[in-house]
C-alpha positions in Angstrom: 13.8 5.5 -33.3 11.0 5.4 -30.7 12.1 4.3 -27.1 9.4 2.1 -25.9 8.6 2.1 -22.2 7.8 -1.1 -20.6 5.6 -1.8 -17.7 8.7 -3.2 -16.0 10.2 0.2 -16.5 7.4 2.2 -15.0 7.3 -0.1 -11.8 11.0 0.4 -11.4 10.5 4.1 -11.8 7.7 4.2 -9.3 9.7 2.1 -6.9 12.5 4.6 -7.2 10.3 7.6 -6.7 8.9 6.2 -3.5 12.0 5.4 -2.1 13.3 8.8 -2.7 10.3 10.6 -1.4 10.2 8.3 1.7 13.9 8.9 2.4 13.4 12.6 2.1 10.8 12.6 4.6 13.0 10.5 6.9 10.8 7.6 6.9 11.8 3.8 7.3 9.8 1.3 5.2 8.3 0.3 8.4 7.3 3.9 9.2 5.7 4.4 5.7 3.9 1.1 5.8 2.2 1.8 9.4 1.1 5.2 8.1 -0.5 3.5 4.9 -1.6 0.5 6.7 0.6 -1.7 4.7 3.5 -4.1 5.7 7.2 -3.1 5.5 7.5 -6.2 3.1 4.9 -4.5 0.8 6.8 -1.3 0.7 10.0 -3.1 0.0 8.6 -5.1 -3.0 7.0 -1.9 -4.3 10.4 0.1 -4.1 12.2 -2.8 -5.9 9.7 -2.7 -8.8 7.8 -5.9 -7.8 4.0 -6.3 -8.5 1.8 -3.9 -6.5 -1.9 -3.7 -6.3 -3.7 -0.4 -7.7 -4.6 0.3 -4.2 -1.0 0.3 -3.0 0.2 2.4 -5.7 -2.6 5.0 -5.1 -2.1 4.9 -1.3 1.8 5.7 -2.0 1.3 8.3 -4.4 -1.5 10.0 -2.4 0.6 10.0 0.8 3.4 11.9 -1.1 1.0 14.4 -2.8 1.3 13.1 -6.2 -2.4 11.9 -6.7 -3.4 15.4 -8.1 -0.8 15.6 -10.9 -1.7 12.1 -12.1 -5.5 12.9 -11.9 -4.8 15.9 -14.1 -2.9 13.8 -16.7 -5.7 11.4 -16.7 -8.3 14.0 -17.1 -6.2 15.6 -19.9 -5.9 12.3 -21.8 -9.7 11.8 -21.3 -10.2 15.3 -22.8 -8.0 14.6 -25.7 -9.7 11.4 -26.6 -13.1 13.4 -26.5 -11.7 15.9 -29.0 -10.8 13.3 -31.6 -13.0 13.7 -34.7 -13.0 11.3 -37.6 -14.3 14.0 -40.0 
């Protein structure tokens, strides 16, 4: 049986990853918000899996050095789509 992943699941996982990364760097939510030009409340909402803008998500993943791996996955998916042949 396939375990479907939901958008809520991904938001919760991203929030957990952010919290763990932030804590491993010894940053408070306030500290991270200041560095990224975001409010502590925005970081708090993100870490609890609440709605976030794409800009917020990208700022956070970029800050923690995750943007290259995400970009690589996107590029790989695009390449896979380009290689699909109907013949």
